[in-house]
C-alpha atoms as one frame of an Amber mdcrd trajectory, in Angstrom:
protein
   4.170  10.041  16.356   7.981   9.940  16.115   8.016   6.532  17.771   5.552
   5.162  15.229   7.618   6.495  12.316  10.840   5.070  13.769   9.209   1.677
  14.268   7.846   1.777  10.716  11.292   2.654   9.300  12.908  -0.261  11.167
  10.243  -2.791  10.132  11.722  -5.018   7.418   8.891  -7.536   7.083   7.630
  -5.897   3.878  11.101  -6.037   2.337  11.366  -9.695   3.259   8.043 -10.445
   1.578   9.209  -8.671  -1.572  12.452 -10.673  -1.548  10.548 -13.938  -1.235
   8.291 -12.852  -4.089  11.299 -12.139  -6.314  12.829 -15.514  -5.467   9.552
 -17.276  -6.282   9.309 -15.404  -9.590  12.877 -16.410 -10.483  12.173 -20.054
  -9.706   8.994 -19.906 -11.818  10.949 -18.534 -14.785  13.515 -21.340 -14.484
  10.756 -23.967 -14.335   9.045 -22.509 -17.425  12.303 -22.548 -19.395  13.144
 -26.125 -18.371   9.655 -27.414 -19.161   9.787 -25.697 -22.548  13.119 -27.348
 -23.379  11.951 -30.779 -22.252   8.737 -30.354 -24.243  10.712 -29.495 -27.367
  12.955 -32.512 -26.911   9.949 -34.794 -26.400   8.297 -33.469 -29.550  11.450
 -34.224 -31.541  11.736 -37.712 -30.051   8.119 -38.650 -30.739   8.352 -37.276
 -34.282  11.386 -39.474 -34.932   9.585 -42.509 -33.519   6.490 -41.771 -35.629
   8.569 -41.351 -38.768  10.461 -44.567 -38.002   7.251 -46.514 -37.585   5.689
 -45.008 -40.710   8.658 -46.021 -42.890   8.320 -49.712 -41.995
């Protein structure tokens, strides 16, 4: 039983999976922020184009 507990305490595969999950979550947050910014900029650009075409 002691050997099983020692082996379990030394096993770091679960910690590695958690670390990869945190990295993936961080990357997802960055992607969401960037896409939101680009979307806002595109909305502004298309609104300016629409207004420019409507005034002619």
